[in-house]
Every structure is written in C-alpha cells, then in structure tokens.
N, C-alpha and C positions, 0 to 999 in steps of 0.2 A: 324687368330687367330681371334673371333668376340669378339665386346666390348659392355658391354653391358654399356644402358645411365643412368644418376642416375636418380633414381625419383624426385631431384629439378626438372630436366631439362624436364623428362615427364611433371611436373605437369604444365609448361612454357608453353609448346609447347600445351598440349590437351587442357585448359583453358583461354591460353592468357592473364595472369597475368601482362600484362603489357598496358593494355587493362584498362581504368581505372572502366567502365562499365561492363566488365567479371570480370572484377577480382572485384567490387565488389560483382556482384548477385554471384560469384561463395564461395567470404566471409560468403552472408549472406547462402548460402544454407548449410554452412559448421556449424553454427550458428545454421540451424535449424534442420538439421539431427544426429548432432556429440553434440552436445552442445544443446539439446532440449530447446532451448529460444524458448519463446513464440508469436501465431503472432504479437499479439501487440509490443512486445520489435522489433521484427522486425521489426515492419513499423519506431516508431522509431527512431535507427544506419542505413532506410535507408536515411531516411532523414537529421539525425545529416552529414553524411559522402557524400550524393546527393547535399547539401547543399553546405559543403567545396571544393568536388569535381568541381562545379558550381562554389567556386569564387577564386577557379586558376584558369578558364579557362579565367573569366573575368580580370585576372594578369597578362594571359598570361606565366602561368607556370604551365609547364608537374608535373602531380599527382605524380610521382614517384621520385622531384627533390624536392617535401616543402620541407619548413624544418617547424624547434619549427620555425621561426620568422612570418613564412607563419602562419602560424596555432596559433599565439597570434594575427598576426593581424585580421584572423579571429573572433575569442572568443570577438576581441575588438568591429567590429563592430557587433555580436548579444546582447550584454551586450548596446553598441545606443540604437539598436531596442528596449530595457526596455526588453529582454530575461529573463525571471524570471534566477538569478543564478541560482538554483537544474539541472537548462536544462542546461548551458550555462558549467556547469559543469560535469555532462553528456555528453555533445557534446565532449567535448575535451579525455573523458574517450574515445568517443563509438571512435573514431580517431585516438587516440594513440594505441584500440588493433586493428585497422582496419592496419594499417599496420605495427604492430610487428607481426602479420598473416605473412602478404606478407613475412615480416622477413623473419620467421621460413620457408617459402619456395623459400629460397634463390634469390628471387627478390634483383633484385639492387637498393637500394635507393639512389639517385645521392643529399643530400643535403650538401650544405659544411661541411667539418668539422668542430666540435664543437656547429653544430645550427643540431644536431639530431628530429627526426618528433619525436619517439623512447622517448625525454625527456618532451613531452606537460605536461604541467602540468597546472591545474587551481589553482590560490590562497584558499589556505583554508580557508570557510567560516562557522563562530558559530554551530553549531547543530542547525534545530528548532527543537525545544518540539512540537511534534502532540498532535492537540486542541482534547479533549474527551468532550463526555459530563458528566454535574452534571449526578447524583440519581435522584433529580429530573424529570431533560430534560430525560432522559432516561424514569421515567415510565411512562408521562406524550407524550411521542413519542410509548410505547406499552397501553397505556393503554385512548388515545385516547378517547373520548369520542364517537364519529363519529361512529369510526372502531369498538368498544365495539358496541355500540346499533346496527347495520348492523349484526354484527357475533353471535349474539343470538336471534335478533328477525324476523321472520319467512318475508317473503317481498315475493310481485308478481312480482318482479324480482327476477327469480333463479341465475338465470345467475350476477346479479350485485352482490348479496347475496356470491354467489362465487371466485369471483375475491374479496371482502372485504377483506375472508376467506384468501383466498391466497396471500395478503397483509402484513397479522395481520403475516404466516406464518411466508413471509418474515424476519420484521423485528425482528423476534424472534429465529429464526433460525441465523441471517447474526448477535445481537449480543449476543445470549447464546452462539453461538460455536465461535465466532470470525471469519467466515468465512471470504474471501478474494469473491470478486462480479463473477467473474470466477472459484472459488472454487464453489460456491452454483449453478449456471445456470448449470454447467456441471454433479448437483444429475442427478443418474437415482432413483426412488422407489426404485428399488433393494439394492441399500447404504444406506439405513432410519434402524435403530433397534428401535422402540419404547422402546424396551424392555429395552436394555441396555444405551440406553439413549444418542447413538453415533451413528454418521453419518463417511461413507467411505468417502474422498476425493482424488484429483487428485490434489495435488500443483504444486509452482510453481518446474520446473525443472523436471514434470510429476512424483514427488517424490505421492508415498501413502501416507497418514496416517489417523490416527482417529481419530477427534475431540468430543470431551462432549460435551451436552449441559443440563440446567434443568429440573427441571419438569412442570415449565412453556408452553417453546419452545414444551413435548411433547404433554401438554393440547391438544395447540394451531397444534401443525402439527395433532396431532389426528382425531380431527375433520376439517383438512380441509379436508384428506384422504378418512376423512367417506362421505362427504355432501359438497364437492365444487370438487376438481378432477374429479370426474367422467362430473360433468357437463361440464367441460372445455374438457379432453381429450379427445384426437380420433384415434378411432382404437387402436392400439395397443405401441402407442408412451410410449418409454421408460421417459421417463422424469419429474423429482418429479415436477417441479414448469412449470402451463402450462398458453401459450400465451392465447388472444381470437379465435385469432386459428386452438385452438388446436395443440400446436404444442411448442417447446420449447422454454421457454420464454430466449431473448436476455438481455444479459448487461447492453444495453442500457435502455429496460425495465423497467431491477429496478436499474435504478440508478433516471428515473425519479418516477418513487412510492415514493422511500425513502426519494426524495426531496421532493415530494407533504405531508408524512405523515407528516415530521418535519414543513411543513408551514401549516398543521392543530395544530398543535400540539402547536404552534404558539413557535417555540424556533427562536434568535434569531443568525443567520449567517445561512449557508447553510447548509444540511446532506445532507451529503452521504456516500457510502454503507462502503468504508474506514473508516469512520469516526465511525460506529459503530464498528469494529474491534478496533478502539485504545479504544473506548472508555472500552470496552471488559480487554482489554489487563489492563491499570490502574485500572479501580474497583477489576481484582483481582487480582492484587501488591498493592492496598489501601486495602486491607482484606487479608493481609498476605499469600496471595500464594507463593509460594516458584516457585524460576521466571526459574527453569528449566524446570517445568510442565510447566508454560507458554508457554515454549519458543517452549516445544514441542507441547502444544496445538495448536500454531500458523503457524506452520511448519518453522519455522526457525532454517536456517540449524548452525548459529551460535547466541552464547547465546552477546555475542555484539551489534546484532539487536537490541535484544529482552531487553537490559537495557536500552533503551532511557526512558522507561517506567515507569523503577525506581527515572529518572531524572526527572520526568514530578510530580512523587507523594512523595520528597522530596520540588523541587519548591514548589508545595502548603502548604508543611508543614510547610517550611520557614517564607511562607504571614500570615503561621496563628500567628508562634511565633511573629514575627515583628507586627504584627495588636496587637497581645496579652502584648506587651511591649509596646507595643506605647497605650495604652491605662492605661498600669498599671502607666505610668509616669504621665497622665495627672489624671490619678485620687485622688479623692479627702485626700484618703489612702496611698497614694505612701509612701514607710518609711520615707524618708525624712520627712515627716509634722505630722507623729504620732506623739504625744505625748512622752514623754523619756519613762513613764512608762507602753505604751501599745508596742513597739518596740519587733517586734521577740529578741532569748535571744542570748545574743552575739553579738547584734547590735552597735557599737559605732559608735558615729561623732564625724571626724577628722578632722583637716580643711584640712590632708593629702588625703583623701579620694579621 
C-alpha cells in the first residue's frame, strides 16, 4: 500500500526551506502572490530579514537555531546604529513573521527551550502623532503665486505651462482626496469621474475604493485634462499624470514635485505626499466629519488607524485650552483681581479655595 507524503514534507523538499536564502525567497513570493503585499513592502521585508540572516551568519548561528536572544541582540545593534525606532520595531515584526511562517510549514526551529524567536517583541513606544499642515499653509501650497500665475496665463513655453498645470492638479488631488502617492500614480484617466467628483483607486492589498474630492480639485483637473495632458501624453498612454517623457509619472517624481511646491510656498519643514494625506484627514476631523467616513475615504481597513487623527485634533484643542487658561491667569481681569461687586454671581473668595 502506497503512502502519501504529508504537505509539509513536500513543501520542504520542493522549496528547501531549511536553506536560508531559499526560505526567504519563498516567503516573499508567498507575501506577493497570496497576501498581495506591495513591491515597496517586499523590499523592506527583504532588507529586514536579510540583515538579520547576515547577522546570524557573522555570529556563527544557523538561521533555524536563532532564538529570541539573537533577535534582541540584532535589534540592539540597529538601535546603536541610530536606526529610527519605527524601523527597528518593523524589523522585529518582520523577523517574527518570517519565523512564524516557517513554523506553519512545520520547519523545525532549533532555539533553546524558553528562547523561541516567535516571542520576539520590541518595547512599545508612544504613538507618534502625524504632522499636518495648517489651513494657512495648505492655502499657501495650493495657491502658490508662481503656480497660480503660470496656470492662468499664456506662455511661449507650452510644455512648461503643461507641467505647471499637472503639478497643481497633483497637489489638489493628493490633498483633496487624501490619496497615497502609489494610488495617485496608478490612476488612469478612465478612473476619474469629474461629474461626480470622485476617482477610483487601488489601495493597499489591491483593495479598490472610491475617493471623493472637492470642487477646487475638479476645476484644476478639468483644466489639466483640457489644456495640459494632451501636450504631455504620447500615443494611447492611459495614465492620468504624465511625465516629460510622455509616460506614467513615477512616485519619485511626485515626491520631488510636492517637495518643490513646499519650498516655493515657504513652508517650514519637508513637505511630502503623505503629509498631504495626513492634512486631509486632520482637516476632515477638525471640521466634524464622521470618523467612519474618513476611514472609508482613506481606505483604512481598521478604524483604529484613523483614530490617531482624532488624537491630533484633541492635542491641538488641549493646546488652545492651555493657552487660553494661561492668558486668563495673567489677565488683569482675572477673578481674584476683580472688585468684589464685579465678580461673577455665586463667586465667593475663601481662604479654603
């Protein structure tokens, strides 16, 4: 009677998960095809896990024998190199995920008892609240005098005017719809609905959603499509935003465009595409938008991710209260300094106050 090999044994034999590099390649392939992770995420994962595997090799430790002690040693090394805490935390999560994946494929892990690398954790650090632009800074960015002049005047350089209109449209859509830069550059003209003021985008995990934008963005996009894009596009290129070569604009190009716009607007601090997404969300919450609506517009799978923007607005409200109370305490008309007959009804001074 023939015996059928178990799935874990076939998996190990076929992909040789006991070999560090083959295991890593197979893990990343699984993340790409099954979990639909982006190329950016996969690049970070490869760097995180690859760095740890190199560390183990230098330490003379077989990668399947790595334990939590080795993981902590590597994280400590990263901190000594002044790697950002968020990056070190991500590295801990990535390493644990890799070994967890091996464990689910029944690859035997040889760490000492009580030193399982599956228990690797990074000390929880306080959540860093996202930075955002004030309304004045946003208006300066979207209404930069140089941009506004070029966008509304004729010029002897049509291509320059076309790029200026394109850049202005990019700023309006990033802020007006709260898009990620990857979502913006992947947009095609066919994804845009000017009548309904909405755009179809593909978010994280290849999840499609409809993002909405306002009348200002619609006006700018209409002008861009009518006057600028035909000068930039080559042939039947479907992309919404076009590079100087006539093809789809890259993420790096968008980052440069936004950065230059921030400098031109005189904004202190680096301006980048995700800052406009933070600004969109914060301004929505500040203007009493329902957090569930903001969650949908941003494409967050969990409301916990969106909740951080309420913390931002609460922080700013607390600052306003603190400043107001400080002014009141130093005001010459503070309650204790008012004459008795001008104090508020019911106010009585007492030595026990």
